[in-house]
C-alpha positions in Angstrom: 213.0 -135.4 -51.2 212.2 -133.1 -48.4 212.3 -134.9 -45.7 212.9 -138.1 -47.3 215.1 -138.3 -49.9 219.4 -139.0 -49.6 220.5 -136.3 -51.6 222.0 -137.1 -54.8 221.3 -140.9 -54.0 218.9 -141.8 -57.4 219.2 -145.8 -57.2 217.3 -144.9 -53.2 214.6 -143.2 -55.2 214.3 -145.6 -58.3 214.1 -148.4 -55.4 211.5 -146.4 -53.6 209.1 -146.1 -56.5 209.5 -149.2 -57.8 208.7 -150.9 -54.8 205.8 -149.1 -54.1 204.2 -149.1 -57.4 205.1 -152.7 -57.7 204.1 -154.0 -54.1 201.5 -151.7 -53.1 200.3 -150.0 -56.2 199.8 -152.6 -59.4 197.8 -155.4 -57.2 195.5 -153.1 -56.3 194.2 -151.4 -59.2 194.3 -154.9 -60.6 192.0 -156.2 -57.9 189.9 -153.3 -58.7 189.9 -154.5 -62.3 192.1 -151.3 -63.6 195.0 -152.0 -65.7 199.0 -151.2 -64.9 199.5 -148.0 -66.3 196.8 -146.4 -64.4 198.5 -148.0 -61.0 201.8 -146.5 -62.3 200.5 -142.9 -62.8 198.9 -142.8 -59.4 201.7 -143.8 -57.6 203.7 -141.2 -59.5 201.2 -138.3 -58.3 201.2 -139.5 -54.8 204.9 -139.5 -54.8 206.0 -136.9 -56.7 206.3 -132.9 -56.0 202.4 -132.5 -56.2 202.1 -135.2 -53.7 203.7 -136.3 -50.4 207.0 -135.2 -52.0 208.4 -138.3 -51.6 210.4 -137.0 -55.3 211.2 -133.7 -55.7 212.9 -133.8 -59.1 211.3 -136.1 -61.6 213.0 -135.2 -64.2 216.5 -137.4 -63.3 214.1 -140.4 -62.9 212.0 -139.5 -66.1 215.1 -139.5 -68.1 216.2 -142.7 -66.6 213.2 -144.3 -67.2 213.0 -143.5 -70.7 214.8 -146.4 -71.4 211.9 -148.6 -71.0 210.3 -146.6 -73.7 213.6 -147.5 -75.8 213.4 -151.3 -75.0 209.4 -151.6 -75.2 210.0 -150.5 -79.2 212.8 -153.1 -79.4 210.6 -155.7 -78.4 207.4 -154.3 -80.4 210.3 -154.3 -83.3 210.6 -158.1 -82.7 207.3 -159.1 -84.0 207.8 -156.8 -87.1 209.5 -158.8 -90.1 211.2 -156.7 -92.6 208.6 -158.0 -94.9 205.4 -157.2 -92.8 207.3 -153.5 -92.1 207.5 -152.9 -95.9 203.4 -154.0 -96.2 202.9 -151.3 -93.3 204.1 -148.4 -95.7 201.1 -147.3 -96.7 199.4 -147.0 -93.2 202.8 -145.3 -91.2 202.7 -142.3 -94.3 199.3 -142.2 -95.2 197.5 -142.6 -92.1 199.9 -141.4 -90.1 200.6 -138.2 -91.7 196.8 -137.7 -92.3 196.5 -138.1 -88.6 199.3 -135.7 -87.7 198.7 -132.9 -89.7 195.0 -132.8 -89.5 195.1 -132.6 -85.5 197.7 -130.4 -85.4 195.6 -128.0 -87.9 192.7 -128.2 -85.8 194.5 -128.0 -82.3 196.6 -125.3 -83.1 193.6 -123.2 -84.8 191.8 -123.4 -81.5 195.2 -122.3 -79.6 195.1 -119.3 -81.9 191.7 -118.6 -81.5 192.4 -118.6 -77.5 195.2 -116.1 -77.5 198.3 -118.1 -78.2 201.0 -116.8 -80.8 200.5 -118.4 -84.3 204.2 -119.8 -84.2 203.4 -121.3 -80.8 199.9 -121.8 -81.3 201.6 -124.1 -84.3 204.2 -125.9 -82.2 202.0 -126.5 -79.6 199.3 -128.0 -82.3 202.0 -130.2 -83.3 202.9 -131.5 -79.8 199.5 -132.1 -78.6 198.4 -134.4 -82.6 201.3 -136.8 -81.1 200.1 -139.6 -78.7 202.4 -141.8 -76.4 203.6 -144.6 -77.9 204.7 -145.9 -74.4 200.9 -145.9 -72.7 199.4 -147.0 -76.4 201.6 -149.6 -77.3 201.9 -151.2 -73.0 197.6 -151.1 -73.4 197.3 -152.9 -76.5 200.2 -155.4 -75.3 198.0 -155.5 -72.2 194.6 -156.2 -74.3 196.0 -158.6 -76.8 195.1 -156.4 -79.5 198.6 -155.6 -81.0 197.6 -158.2 -84.3 193.9 -157.0 -84.4 192.8 -154.3 -87.1 192.8 -151.5 -84.9 196.2 -152.4 -83.2 198.3 -152.3 -86.2 196.6 -149.0 -87.2 197.8 -147.5 -84.2 201.3 -148.9 -84.5 201.7 -147.6 -87.7 200.6 -144.1 -87.1 202.6 -144.1 -83.7 205.5 -145.5 -85.9 205.1 -141.8 -87.8 205.3 -139.9 -85.2 208.4 -141.4 -84.2 209.9 -140.6 -87.5 208.2 -137.2 -87.8 210.7 -136.4 -84.6 213.4 -134.3 -86.0 212.0 -132.4 -88.8 209.5 -131.0 -85.9 212.1 -130.3 -83.2 213.7 -128.9 -86.1 211.4 -126.6 -87.0 210.8 -125.1 -83.3 214.5 -123.3 -83.1 213.4 -122.4 -86.5 210.3 -120.3 -85.6 212.2 -119.0 -82.5 214.7 -117.1 -84.7 217.5 -119.2 -83.3 219.7 -119.1 -86.7 222.6 -121.1 -85.6 220.3 -124.3 -84.6 218.5 -124.2 -87.9 218.1 -127.2 -90.1 221.4 -128.0 -92.3 222.3 -130.7 -94.9 224.8 -131.7 -92.2 222.4 -132.4 -89.6 220.2 -134.3 -92.7 223.3 -136.5 -93.7 223.8 -137.3 -89.9 220.5 -138.7 -89.7 220.8 -140.2 -93.2 223.9 -142.2 -91.9 222.9 -143.2 -88.6 219.8 -144.8 -90.3 221.9 -147.0 -92.8 224.9 -147.5 -90.1 221.7 -149.1 -88.0 220.0 -151.3 -90.7 223.0 -152.2 -92.5 225.6 -152.6 -89.9 222.5 -154.5 -88.1 222.1 -157.0 -90.6 226.1 -157.7 -90.8 227.0 -158.1 -87.6 224.3 -158.2 -84.9 223.2 -162.6 -85.7 226.7 -162.9 -86.4 227.5 -162.0 -82.8 224.7 -163.4 -81.6 225.5 -166.1 -83.1 229.2 -166.5 -81.3 227.8 -165.6 -78.2 224.8 -168.5 -78.3 227.8 -170.9 -78.8 229.7 -170.1 -75.4 226.4 -170.7 -73.4 226.8 -168.5 -70.9 223.3 -166.7 -70.2 225.1 -163.3 -68.6 226.9 -162.7 -71.9 224.1 -163.4 -73.8 221.8 -160.7 -71.9 224.7 -158.1 -72.2 224.8 -158.4 -76.0 220.8 -158.0 -76.4 221.2 -155.0 -74.1 224.3 -153.9 -76.6 222.2 -154.3 -79.3 219.6 -152.1 -78.2 220.6 -149.6 -76.0 223.7 -149.5 -79.3 221.0 -149.1 -81.8 219.0 -146.2 -79.7 222.2 -143.9 -79.1 223.4 -143.8 -82.5 220.0 -142.5 -83.2 220.4 -140.5 -80.6 223.4 -139.0 -81.4 222.1 -138.1 -85.3 219.6 -136.3 -83.3 216.7 -139.0 -84.4 214.6 -140.7 -81.6 216.1 -143.2 -79.7 213.1 -145.6 -79.7 213.5 -145.6 -83.5 216.8 -146.9 -83.1 215.7 -149.8 -80.8 213.0 -150.7 -83.5 214.8 -151.0 -86.4 217.2 -153.5 -84.3 214.1 -155.5 -83.6 212.9 -155.5 -86.6 216.3 -156.9 -88.2 216.4 -159.6 -85.6 212.6 -160.3 -85.6 213.4 -163.4 -88.1 216.0 -164.5 -86.6 216.6 -168.2 -84.4 217.2 -165.9 -81.3 213.9 -163.5 -81.2 212.3 -165.1 -78.4 215.6 -165.8 -76.6 216.0 -161.3 -77.1 212.6 -161.0 -75.9 213.1 -162.7 -72.8 215.8 -161.2 -72.0 214.6 -157.7 -72.4 211.0 -158.2 -71.0 212.0 -157.8 -67.0 214.1 -154.6 -67.7 211.0 -153.6 -70.3 209.2 -154.1 -67.5 210.6 -152.5 -64.7 212.0 -149.2 -66.8 208.4 -148.8 -68.4 206.6 -148.5 -65.1 209.3 -146.3 -63.7 208.6 -144.0 -66.9 205.0 -143.9 -66.3 205.2 -143.1 -62.6 207.7 -140.7 -63.6 205.0 -139.0 -66.2 203.1 -139.0 -63.1 204.8 -137.1 -61.0 205.5 -134.5 -63.6 201.1 -133.9 -63.6 201.0 -130.3 -62.6 198.6 -130.4 -59.3 198.5 -126.8 -58.7 197.7 -125.6 -61.7 195.0 -128.2 -62.3 193.5 -126.9 -59.2 194.1 -123.3 -59.9 192.2 -123.5 -63.4 190.0 -126.6 -63.4 187.6 -125.9 -66.0 190.6 -124.7 -68.3 192.4 -127.7 -68.2 189.4 -129.8 -68.2 187.9 -128.3 -71.2 191.6 -128.5 -73.3 191.5 -132.3 -72.1 188.1 -132.2 -74.0 188.9 -130.3 -76.5 192.0 -132.8 -77.4 189.4 -135.6 -76.8 187.0 -134.5 -79.2 189.4 -133.2 -82.4 191.7 -136.5 -82.1 189.0 -139.0 -81.4 187.1 -137.5 -84.1 190.3 -137.3 -86.6 190.9 -141.1 -85.4 187.2 -142.3 -86.6 187.5 -140.6 -89.8 190.9 -142.5 -90.3 189.3 -145.9 -89.3 186.0 -145.2 -91.7 188.8 -144.5 -94.5 190.8 -148.0 -93.4 187.9 -149.6 -93.8 188.1 -151.0 -90.0 184.5 -151.6 -88.4 182.9 -149.3 -86.1 184.2 -151.3 -83.2 187.5 -151.0 -84.2 187.4 -147.7 -85.1 186.3 -146.6 -81.8 189.1 -148.5 -79.9 191.7 -146.7 -82.3 190.3 -143.5 -81.3 190.1 -144.8 -77.6 193.6 -145.8 -77.4 195.6 -142.5 -79.7 193.5 -139.7 -78.6 195.8 -138.9 -75.5 199.1 -136.7 -75.6 202.2 -138.2 -75.9 205.5 -138.1 -73.9 207.0 -136.5 -76.5 205.1 -133.2 -76.4 207.0 -132.4 -73.5 210.0 -132.2 -74.9 208.2 -129.9 -77.8 206.9 -127.7 -75.6 209.9 -127.3 -73.5 212.1 -126.9 -76.4 209.4 -123.9 -77.1 209.4 -122.4 -74.1 213.1 -122.3 -74.4 213.1 -120.4 -77.4 210.1 -118.2 -76.4 207.3 -119.1 -78.7 205.4 -120.4 -75.5 205.1 -118.7 -72.2 205.4 -120.4 -68.5 202.1 -120.1 -67.8 200.8 -121.8 -71.2 203.4 -124.6 -71.1 202.2 -125.0 -67.6 199.0 -125.5 -69.0 199.7 -127.5 -72.0 202.2 -130.1 -69.9 198.9 -130.5 -67.7 196.1 -130.8 -70.6 198.8 -133.9 -71.8 199.4 -135.4 -68.4 196.2 -135.2 -67.7 195.0 -137.3 -70.9 197.5 -140.0 -70.3 196.1 -140.8 -66.9 192.3 -140.5 -68.3 193.4 -142.9 -71.6 193.0 -146.6 -69.8 189.5 -145.0 -68.3 188.5 -144.1 -71.9 189.7 -147.1 -72.5 187.1 -149.5 -70.2 184.3 -147.0 -70.7 184.7 -148.5 -74.7 184.8 -152.0 -73.6 182.1 -151.6 -71.8 179.9 -149.9 -74.6 181.1 -152.4 -77.1 180.0 -155.1 -74.6 176.5 -153.6 -74.2 176.4 -153.3 -78.1 177.3 -157.0 -79.1 174.6 -158.2 -75.8 172.0 -156.1 -77.6 173.2 -156.9 -81.6 175.4 -160.0 -81.3 175.5 -160.2 -85.0 177.5 -157.1 -85.0 179.8 -158.2 -82.4 183.7 -156.5 -83.2 186.1 -159.5 -83.7 189.2 -157.4 -82.5 190.9 -159.3 -80.7 191.4 -162.0 -83.6 195.2 -161.8 -84.6 196.1 -161.0 -88.1 197.1 -164.0 -90.6 200.8 -163.1 -90.5 200.8 -163.4 -86.4 199.4 -167.1 -86.5 199.8 -168.0 -83.3 201.9 -171.9 -82.9 199.5 -174.8 -81.9 202.8 -177.1 -81.2 205.6 -176.3 -79.2 208.5 -178.5 -79.6 211.0 -178.1 -77.0 214.6 -179.9 -78.5 215.1 -180.6 -82.1 217.3 -183.3 -82.2 217.0 -187.1 -83.8 214.0 -187.1 -82.3 212.2 -183.8 -82.6 213.3 -183.5 -86.2 211.0 -186.1 -87.1 207.9 -184.4 -85.5 208.6 -180.8 -86.7 209.1 -182.9 -90.1 205.5 -184.0 -90.3 204.0 -181.3 -88.6 205.3 -178.6 -91.7 204.3 -181.4 -94.1 200.7 -180.7 -92.7 201.0 -176.9 -92.3 200.3 -177.1 -88.8 202.0 -173.9 -87.2 204.3 -174.9 -84.6 207.2 -173.4 -82.7 210.5 -175.4 -81.7 213.1 -174.3 -79.1 216.9 -175.9 -78.8 219.8 -174.3 -76.6 222.3 -175.7 -79.4 222.7 -172.7 -81.8 224.4 -175.3 -84.6 221.4 -177.5 -84.4 219.1 -174.2 -84.8 220.8 -173.5 -87.7 220.5 -176.6 -89.6 216.9 -176.7 -88.8 216.5 -173.4 -90.1 218.5 -173.7 -93.1 215.5 -177.0 -94.3 213.1 -174.1 -93.6 211.9 -175.1 -90.1 210.6 -173.0 -87.4 212.8 -173.0 -84.7 214.4 -170.4 -82.6 217.2 -170.9 -80.1 216.3 -170.8 -76.2 216.3 -173.1 -72.7 212.6 -174.8 -72.5 213.0 -175.2 -69.0 212.6 -170.8 -68.6 209.2 -170.1 -68.3 210.1 -166.8 -69.5 211.4 -167.8 -72.7 208.1 -170.5 -72.9 205.8 -167.0 -72.6 207.7 -165.5 -75.1 207.1 -168.3 -77.5 203.5 -167.9 -77.1 202.9 -171.4 -75.3 199.8 -170.2 -74.0 198.3 -170.5 -77.2 199.8 -173.8 -77.6 197.6 -177.0 -77.3 200.0 -179.6 -76.9 204.0 -179.7 -76.0 206.3 -182.2 -77.1 209.2 -182.2 -75.1 212.0 -184.2 -77.0 215.4 -182.8 -75.4 218.6 -185.1 -75.3 219.1 -184.8 -71.6 216.8 -186.6 -69.4 216.9 -184.1 -66.3 216.2 -181.1 -69.2 213.3 -183.0 -70.0 212.0 -183.7 -66.8 212.7 -179.7 -65.7 210.7 -179.0 -68.6 207.9 -181.3 -68.1 207.2 -179.9 -64.1 208.2 -175.9 -66.0 204.9 -176.5 -68.5 202.8 -178.7 -66.1 203.1 -175.9 -63.4 203.0 -173.2 -65.7 199.9 -174.5 -67.8 198.4 -177.0 -65.9 195.6 -177.7 -68.3 198.4 -179.0 -70.9 198.4 -182.0 -73.4 202.3 -183.3 -73.1 203.9 -185.6 -75.0 207.5 -186.8 -73.8 210.5 -188.5 -75.1 211.6 -191.1 -72.7 214.8 -192.7 -72.6 214.4 -195.7 -70.8 211.0 -196.7 -68.3 212.4 -195.6 -65.2 212.2 -191.9 -67.1 208.6 -193.1 -68.6 207.4 -193.4 -65.4 208.6 -190.7 -63.8 207.0 -188.5 -66.8 203.5 -190.7 -66.0 204.2 -189.5 -62.4 203.2 -185.3 -64.0 200.4 -186.2 -65.8 202.7 -186.8 -69.1 202.2 -189.4 -71.9 205.6 -190.8 -72.5 207.5 -192.2 -75.6 210.6 -194.4 -75.2 212.7 -193.2 -77.6 214.2 -196.6 -79.0 211.4 -198.9 -78.7 210.3 -198.5 -82.1 213.2 -198.8 -84.1 214.1 -201.8 -81.5 211.3 -203.2 -82.8 212.0 -202.8 -86.1 215.4 -204.4 -85.9 213.6 -207.1 -83.7 211.5 -208.2 -86.8 213.9 -208.0 -89.2 216.2 -210.1 -87.1 213.5 -212.6 -86.9 212.9 -212.5 -90.8 216.5 -213.1 -91.4 216.3 -216.1 -89.3 213.6 -217.3 -91.7 210.2 -216.7 -89.4 207.7 -215.6 -92.4 206.9 -212.1 -92.5 203.4 -212.2 -91.0 204.1 -214.0 -88.2 207.0 -212.1 -87.3 205.0 -208.6 -87.8 202.0 -210.5 -85.3 205.1 -211.5 -82.6 206.2 -208.0 -82.6 202.9 -206.4 -82.9 201.9 -209.2 -79.7 205.1 -208.2 -78.0 204.0 -204.3 -78.0 201.0 -204.8 -76.9 202.3 -206.8 -73.9 204.9 -204.4 -73.2 202.7 -201.2 -72.9 200.3 -203.3 -70.5 203.4 -203.9 -68.4 204.8 -200.4 -68.4 201.3 -199.2 -66.7 201.2 -202.6 -64.4 204.3 -202.2 -63.6 204.1 -197.9 -63.1 201.6 -199.0 -59.7 204.9 -200.6 -58.0 207.7 -199.1 -59.8 209.4 -197.4 -56.2 209.1 -201.5 -55.1 212.1 -203.0 -56.1 211.3 -206.6 -54.7 207.6 -206.1 -56.7 208.7 -204.8 -59.9 211.4 -207.7 -59.8 208.5 -210.4 -59.7 206.6 -208.5 -62.4 208.9 -208.8 -64.4 209.6 -212.3 -63.9 206.0 -213.2 -64.6 206.0 -211.4 -67.4 208.8 -212.8 -69.2 206.7 -216.1 -68.9 204.0 -214.5 -70.1 205.5 -213.7 -73.2 206.9 -217.1 -74.0 203.4 -218.6 -73.7 202.1 -215.7 -76.3 204.3 -216.3 -78.3 203.8 -220.1 -78.5 200.3 -219.8 -78.9 200.5 -217.3 -81.6 202.6 -220.3 -83.2 199.8 -222.4 -83.3 197.0 -220.0 -84.3 195.9 -221.5 -87.5 194.9 -217.8 -88.7 199.0 -216.6 -87.7 200.2 -220.2 -89.8 197.7 -219.8 -92.6 198.9 -215.8 -93.1 202.8 -217.6 -92.8 201.9 -220.0 -95.6 200.7 -217.3 -97.6 203.6 -215.4 -97.8 206.7 -217.6 -97.4 208.4 -217.8 -100.6 207.5 -214.5 -101.5 209.4 -212.6 -98.3 212.9 -211.9 -99.7 214.9 -210.2 -97.1 215.2 -206.3 -97.8 218.6 -204.8 -98.5 220.0 -203.6 -95.4 219.7 -200.1 -96.3 216.1 -200.5 -96.8 215.6 -201.4 -93.0 213.2 -198.2 -92.8 
């Protein structure tokens, strides 16, 4: 860093650019209504070699920040179960293959006509055909469109592009005449072996390992295990010459149906966010402003050609896939840009002399500018679709509707012990979508074996609630065993989701009052069962069934009213004692009045002699 650097101190550079992007650029761009990706790119341009020169070697940062892309693909994999992945094979190989082939053919032909050698034009066309996985998926996630029709098709196309990585890199040295680096059967075997190791090894080991670690209940060990699963899978793929992001994605898919899915997502999310932001900053640093300034019309023409060709191909694919017009436009707006993998392709082509230095610089500038313009393109499309929606309301494209397989939970149950399990079973019987969280891996195992939708995790953590989809929840049911955990969960939910309706399990009257202070409706855990037992006791002692039921109903109404009355004075010990004495006397008078009520007495006489005591096992 000229004038600013501490030579060799990469951690200072990382801290500098992250703080600058997070503290200054992102809030500023958000206030202007722009997306975070654009803020990171702009920060990278400013801090890079062609800006103020705060970082002179962005390649070092780019190498470290690629972990953000790996973690992004792991989190995306957590949203895709193996069954859903099987359903994606047609759009992956059909739409993905068509997009890469058509875009590469058209762009490569244009480069050949411009004067690039046919081998270089072929490689550069294939590189330009690839879109940015990091930018595309991040934009879809920010806009909540990953579950939409165009979001799922965009994801399938990006997945194909990642799968196409190894043959694309293998063909470059072949075209360049580098004999000793050609694709061999050994390389193919290594790639297939790595895929098999991650898939089958992950199925056997990952879930078992996470279960053991979860039973220890040490958060930092679970975090380390999550990072090991992600980085280990990525490393295995990288050693075989495949995309490390593909390995992380497969690891996520394998854990998508596991009880640890939301806990893993919450653990990885902070690392993913920081490193992905750093990746976009590094991409911004790599944009060659000098080349753009020297050849502005040529670079603008290249970006325009990239937009027209890829956008047109994607519109055609959207039409063939029978997307709504609005979906097709957004598919094109999301994937028309160049991708980060294009830099790798161009660099390899330059190394084997398929491209000249000037051609490499121009192509890199075109890709970098397209990545910077993509968020603005989506904003323009949003504005156009909004105007069309206002002019033709009946044609409004519903591109933000989630797919049926991604149905959002309506209820979140925190704690599935003996109390919460009953709530979960009733919701399951009524086919009401819910999600449950519990900190006990043994309890999670038991509930999942019976078909319940439950995940391992601590309901007192905001990141875990967010990962479980709390923003979609209409009702929170807090049923944890520990009173203090219940209070912490309710406070967090009330703070994060102030409009939420919360029902909470209360151990006693005092906890019920504390929950009422937080605007929560309390349910005393033993009240219903205790009243059932009390009714049974009355019947065993000879009280007719109807009279016993009426006494219990009267007691319950009286006790609920007393709970509300004493709530106003529960912090005044003397007033609370006076209220309790008065309540006891009033309850005695109520029971005496019930005994003298002709209607109750008549009902009792009508049932006397026919109300045999049920056997003890039939008490409920």
